[in-house]
C-alpha positions in Angstrom: 83.8 142.4 143.4 86.7 140.2 144.4 84.7 137.8 146.7 81.9 137.6 144.1 84.4 136.6 141.4 86.0 134.0 143.7 82.6 132.5 144.7 81.5 132.4 141.1 84.7 130.5 140.0 84.3 128.1 142.9 80.7 127.5 142.0 81.7 126.9 138.4 84.3 124.4 139.3 81.8 122.5 141.4 79.3 122.5 138.5 81.8 121.2 136.0 83.1 118.4 138.3 79.5 117.4 139.0 78.6 117.3 135.3 81.7 115.2 134.5 80.6 112.6 137.2 76.9 112.5 136.6 75.7 109.3 134.8 72.2 110.2 133.6 71.7 109.3 130.0 70.0 112.6 129.1 72.8 114.6 130.7 75.3 112.5 128.7 73.5 113.4 125.5 73.8 117.1 126.3 77.5 116.7 127.1 78.0 115.1 123.7 77.2 118.6 122.3 78.5 120.7 125.2 81.5 119.2 127.0 81.4 119.7 130.7 84.5 121.9 130.7 82.9 124.3 128.3 80.5 125.2 131.1 83.5 126.6 132.9 83.6 129.2 130.1 79.8 129.7 129.8 78.6 129.9 133.4 80.6 132.9 134.5 79.8 134.7 131.2 76.1 134.1 131.5 76.1 135.2 135.2 77.9 138.5 134.6 75.8 139.2 131.5 72.4 138.6 133.2 73.2 140.8 136.2 75.2 143.3 134.2 78.3 142.9 136.3 81.8 143.7 135.0 84.3 141.3 136.5 86.9 141.7 133.7 89.3 143.7 135.9 89.2 141.8 139.2 92.5 140.7 140.8 91.7 137.1 140.1 92.9 137.6 136.5 96.3 138.6 137.8 96.4 135.7 140.3 95.5 133.3 137.4 98.3 134.5 135.2 100.9 134.7 138.0 100.1 131.6 140.0 97.3 129.4 138.9 98.4 129.0 135.3 102.1 128.4 136.2 101.0 125.8 138.7 98.8 124.1 136.1 101.7 124.0 133.7 104.0 122.3 136.3 101.2 119.8 137.2 100.3 118.9 133.6 103.9 118.8 132.2 105.1 116.6 135.1 102.5 114.0 134.0 104.1 113.7 130.6 106.6 110.9 130.1 109.3 110.7 127.5 107.6 107.4 126.4 104.5 109.4 125.5 106.5 112.0 123.7 108.2 109.3 121.6 104.9 107.5 120.9 103.2 110.6 119.6 106.2 111.9 117.6 106.5 114.9 115.3 103.2 114.6 113.4 101.2 116.9 115.7 103.9 119.5 115.4 103.8 119.4 111.6 100.0 119.9 111.8 100.4 122.8 114.2 103.0 124.5 111.9 100.8 124.1 108.9 98.1 125.9 110.9 100.5 128.7 111.7 101.6 129.0 108.1 97.9 129.1 107.0 97.2 132.0 109.4 100.2 133.9 108.1 99.6 133.3 104.3 95.9 132.6 103.8 95.0 136.4 103.7 96.7 136.6 100.3 94.9 133.5 98.9 91.6 135.0 100.1 92.4 138.4 98.6 92.9 136.7 95.3 89.6 134.7 95.4 87.1 136.9 97.3 87.3 140.0 95.0 86.0 137.7 92.2 82.7 137.7 94.1 82.7 141.2 95.5 84.9 144.2 95.0 84.2 145.3 98.6 86.9 143.0 100.0 89.7 144.7 98.1 88.2 148.1 98.6 87.9 147.8 102.4 90.9 145.6 103.2 93.5 147.1 100.8 92.3 150.5 99.8 91.0 151.5 103.2 94.1 149.8 104.7 92.2 147.5 107.1 95.0 145.0 106.4 97.2 147.0 108.9 94.8 146.0 111.6 94.2 142.4 110.4 98.0 141.6 110.4 98.0 142.3 114.1 95.6 139.3 114.5 98.3 137.0 113.1 100.4 138.0 116.2 97.3 137.7 118.5 96.3 134.3 117.2 99.7 132.7 117.0 101.8 134.6 119.5 99.5 136.3 121.9 99.0 139.9 123.2 102.7 140.8 123.2 103.1 139.8 119.5 100.0 141.7 118.6 101.3 144.9 120.2 104.7 144.5 118.4 103.0 143.9 115.0 100.8 147.0 115.6 103.9 149.1 115.7 105.5 147.4 112.8 102.4 147.7 110.6 101.6 151.3 111.5 98.0 150.4 112.6 96.0 153.5 113.7 94.7 153.5 117.3 91.0 153.5 116.3 91.4 150.6 113.8 93.4 148.7 116.4 90.6 149.0 118.9 88.1 147.7 116.4 90.3 144.8 115.5 90.8 144.0 119.2 87.0 143.7 119.7 86.6 141.5 116.6 89.5 139.4 117.6 88.1 138.8 121.1 84.7 137.8 119.7 86.1 135.5 117.1 88.5 133.7 119.4 85.7 133.2 122.0 83.4 131.7 119.4 86.2 129.6 117.9 87.0 128.2 121.3 83.4 127.1 121.8 83.4 125.5 118.3 86.7 123.6 119.0 85.1 122.0 122.1 82.4 120.7 119.7 84.9 119.5 117.1 87.2 117.6 119.5 84.2 115.7 120.9 83.4 114.5 117.4 86.9 113.4 116.5 86.1 109.7 116.6 83.3 110.0 114.0 85.7 112.2 111.8 88.4 109.5 112.1 85.9 106.9 111.0 84.8 109.0 108.0 88.4 109.4 106.8 89.4 105.8 107.7 92.0 106.9 110.3 92.8 104.3 112.9 95.3 106.3 115.0 94.5 105.3 118.5 94.9 107.0 121.9 97.1 105.1 124.4 96.3 105.6 128.1 99.4 105.8 130.3 97.8 107.1 133.5 94.8 105.7 135.2 91.6 107.8 135.1 90.8 107.4 138.8 93.3 108.5 141.4 92.8 107.1 145.0 94.8 108.3 147.9 95.7 106.0 150.8 98.1 106.1 153.7 100.9 104.7 151.6 100.5 107.3 148.8 99.4 110.3 150.8 103.0 111.3 151.7 104.1 111.0 148.1 101.1 113.2 147.0 101.9 115.8 149.6 105.6 115.9 148.7 104.7 116.1 145.0 102.4 119.1 145.5 104.9 120.8 147.8 107.7 120.6 145.2 105.3 122.0 142.5 104.3 124.9 144.7 107.9 125.7 145.6 108.9 125.6 142.0 106.2 128.2 141.1 107.0 130.5 144.0 110.7 130.4 143.2 110.0 131.1 139.5 107.7 134.0 140.4 110.4 135.5 142.7 113.2 135.2 140.2 111.8 135.6 136.7 109.7 138.5 135.4 108.9 137.6 131.8 105.9 135.4 131.3 107.2 133.4 128.4 110.4 132.6 130.2 108.3 131.4 133.2 106.2 129.1 131.0 109.3 127.6 129.3 111.2 127.1 132.5 108.3 125.6 134.5 107.4 123.3 131.5 111.0 121.9 131.5 110.9 121.7 135.3 107.7 119.7 135.3 109.0 117.4 132.5 112.2 116.7 134.4 110.4 116.2 137.8 107.9 113.7 136.3 110.5 111.6 134.6 113.3 111.6 137.1 111.7 111.7 140.6 110.8 108.2 141.5 108.0 108.9 143.9 106.3 111.4 141.6 102.5 111.0 141.6 101.6 111.2 137.9 97.9 110.3 138.4 97.4 113.1 140.9 99.2 115.6 138.7 97.1 115.0 135.6 93.9 115.2 137.7 94.9 118.3 139.7 96.1 119.9 136.5 92.7 119.2 135.0 91.0 121.0 137.9 93.3 124.0 137.6 92.5 124.2 133.8 88.8 124.4 134.7 89.5 127.2 137.2 91.5 129.1 134.5 88.7 128.7 132.0 86.2 130.0 134.6 88.3 133.1 135.2 88.6 133.7 131.5 84.8 133.4 131.3 84.6 136.4 133.6 85.9 138.5 130.7 83.6 137.0 128.0 81.6 139.8 126.4 79.9 140.0 123.0 78.5 143.5 123.3 79.7 146.6 121.5 80.7 144.8 118.3 80.8 146.9 115.1 83.0 146.2 112.1 82.6 146.3 108.3 80.9 143.1 107.0 83.7 142.3 104.4 86.3 142.4 107.1 84.2 140.1 109.4 83.5 137.6 106.5 87.2 137.7 105.5 88.3 136.9 109.1 85.8 134.1 109.5 86.9 132.5 106.2 90.5 133.0 107.3 89.9 131.0 110.5 88.0 128.2 108.7 90.7 127.9 106.0 93.4 127.5 108.6 91.4 124.6 110.1 90.8 122.9 106.7 94.5 123.0 105.9 95.4 121.4 109.2 92.8 118.7 108.5 94.3 118.0 105.1 97.8 117.7 106.7 96.5 115.4 109.5 94.7 113.2 106.8 98.0 113.0 104.8 99.8 111.7 108.0 96.8 109.5 109.0 96.9 111.3 112.3 94.0 111.3 114.8 91.8 114.2 113.9 91.5 115.2 117.5 95.0 116.8 117.0 93.4 119.4 114.6 91.3 121.3 117.2 94.2 120.9 119.7 96.7 122.5 117.2 94.1 125.1 116.2 93.6 126.2 119.8 97.4 126.2 120.4 97.6 128.6 117.5 94.5 130.7 117.9 93.7 130.3 121.7 97.0 129.8 123.4 98.3 128.4 126.6 95.0 128.8 128.6 92.5 127.4 126.2 94.5 124.8 124.3 94.8 122.4 127.2 91.2 123.1 128.2 89.9 122.0 124.8 92.3 119.0 124.9 90.9 118.0 128.3 87.5 117.5 126.7 89.0 114.6 124.7 91.9 113.2 126.7 93.6 114.7 129.8 96.9 113.0 128.9 97.3 115.1 125.8 97.2 118.3 127.8 101.0 118.5 128.1 101.3 118.3 124.3 98.8 121.1 124.0 101.0 123.2 126.3 104.1 122.4 124.3 102.4 123.5 121.1 101.1 126.7 122.8 104.7 127.5 123.8 105.8 127.0 120.3 103.0 129.4 119.2 104.1 132.0 121.7 107.7 131.8 120.5 107.0 132.1 116.7 103.9 134.4 116.5 105.8 137.6 116.0 107.9 136.2 113.2 104.9 134.8 111.3 103.3 138.3 111.6 106.4 140.0 110.3 106.2 137.7 107.3 102.6 138.7 106.7 103.4 142.4 107.0 106.3 142.1 104.6 104.2 140.3 102.0 101.4 142.9 102.3 103.9 145.7 101.8 105.6 143.9 98.9 102.4 143.0 96.9 100.0 145.8 97.8 
């Protein structure tokens, strides 16, 4: 199983890079609807589904979490300059926070509106206490698995309900990720529709060429990144602390080491993001999905409303609408998928996606605690 998963991920990486470089006009038309990096998610999932192979528990998932993802974080964050941070400012963070607030608070707005159309929403979610499972999704979407488990204990969610919610959560996030790839590719047309002229400034060249003069710098840059990841793995156990420390390390290296190869870092980071997405695709599974229709409809509307609210905030700030799917994935997807979706639009925004995802990991439990408190207070 291990060698099959490794070969599949390698083949997927080759396919995505090939698709990104191909210039045929029909292929370009297809890629307008399905960004090349999205195939990193789809190819492994289709392969495992067709041949009925379960690769959800191979060692590659642990390797991705412990080494590949931390290395990608150092690569991407070291390509971010303080000049870029200053140019983009706080507006994307405000959009992101509005999305987090919508995830935490929109259930109450929906529970006020939806029963006007059908009593089943109140009956299932409140009377049957499905809300105890739904509030764990606040932690899952904003904070991640750890937050979800904490909120399960705080809400008193029964084991069977929690398993049902886990399945629904997995399916919704997978579908939402695919949708966000679509949305970010259409950001330019959305900007034109709303009359937004917020432009994207390129600080790093798209093409990276190595020669004898730069090869030494590139090798030294890669060596320092690898050493930082290995040292962090040896000394720090908690994943969140690793992410924060490696992000700061990358930021400092990229801004204060004179020979740092920023172009190589953004390109190599992009390749690692593709690998991470391919490994995630090994787990993609839409089978065995059963849940009451009102709960499913409620959850879908919940996700959509969070996106609409962020669009409204972005419009108020005249912010490039590409930040909305980035902020949404930082909230709902997390540190793996947020930079992947961002890469489909502009690789130089990937560090910002990681920063938003870190903010999501830090705040998720607290937003969920607020949701639980309000459910207990009002219902």
